[in-house]
Structures are given as structure tokens and as C-alpha cells.
N, C-alpha and C positions, 0 to 999 in steps of 0.2 A: 317807679322803683319796685312795684309789685311784680313786674315782668322778670326781674332778676331772681326773685325768690322762686317764681314758677320755673324758670329755666334751670335753676339749681336743683329743684325737686325732680324735674324730668330727667336731668343728667344722673342724679343719684339713683333714681328708680331704674333707669336704663342700665347703669353699671351694675346694680344689684342683680337684675335679671340676667345680664351677660355673665356675671360671676357664677351664678347657679347653673346656667346652661353649660359653662365651660367645665364644671366639675363632674360631668358624666351623669349617668342615669339616676344615681342616688340623690344628686343635687346638693349634697352636703360636702363641705370642705373637710379635710382631715382635722381632727380635733387636737392634734399634737403641736400645732403651730402656736407660737407665742408672739404677741405684738411687742417688739423690742427695738431699740435704736440700732441702726446699722452704721457704725462709724467707719467701716472699711470702704463703703461706697458713698460716703457723705459728701455733700458740697458745703454745708454749713454745720449742722449738728447731728445729722443722721435721721431726722424724723421722717422725711419723705421717703428715704431709702427703706426704713423700717416698715412704713405703711405699705410700700410697694412689695416688699418681701412677704408681708402678711396676707395681702389681698391678691397678689399675683398680677396686679395691674402694672403696666410699664412705669418706671420711675419718672420719666419725662412727663407723662400725663398727670401723675400725682403732683409734680412740681408746678405744672401749668395751672391746675385747679387751685393749688395753694396760693399762687401769685394772684389769680383772679379774685380769690377770697380776700386778699390783702387790700384790693382796691375797693371792696365793699366795706367802708367805714373802719378799715383796719382790723377786721375780724380775723384775717389770716395770721396777722402778727400775734394777736392774743392767743389764738388756737395753737400756733406753733410753739410758743413759749410754754403754754399749758401742757401740750403733748410732750415736750422735752422734759418737763418736771415730773410727769407721771410715768412715762415709759422707762422700763429698766434697760440697762445695757445688755446687748446680746452676749451670750456666754458660750 
């Protein structure tokens, strides 16, 4: 089971490096973006679409990672509900 945590850490660090490389020479994303639900592109509640809009990662990849997290002791379900309760509606 430790390999699942390691693979998740490697994927997260790789996505973080990719995100900084994608943003140009400054390496920082614009600060005006807000993490919010995107119900216009939602399949269920709009959490994955909102995370996709915020990070710039394809929504299909975000959904896949969330489904994989669900298979790890149901962590994806808990995180999804928590994210839905915390994230504001996009305005």
C-alpha cells in the first residue's frame, strides 16, 4: 500500500513542476484566478471542472485522479464532498 502513496507523491510533484514550467519564465501563475465550482462544465457538482479551471490541467485528467483517489479507502468521495462544501460558486 506504500507504493500507492509514493506513486501519488510522484504524480503530484510531476504535475506541480509541469504547471510551473507551463507558466513561462516567471514560473508563477496569475494571482487573479479563484478556485470556484464550475457548474457550467460539471458532470456531478462542478468540483473537478473548477479545479481544472484553476490549475489549467485537463478536466479529464482531474476526474481520473479523483476516481483513483476514490478507490483508495474512499478518500476521493470524502475530499469531493469537502471540496464542494468549501468552494464558492463561480460568479
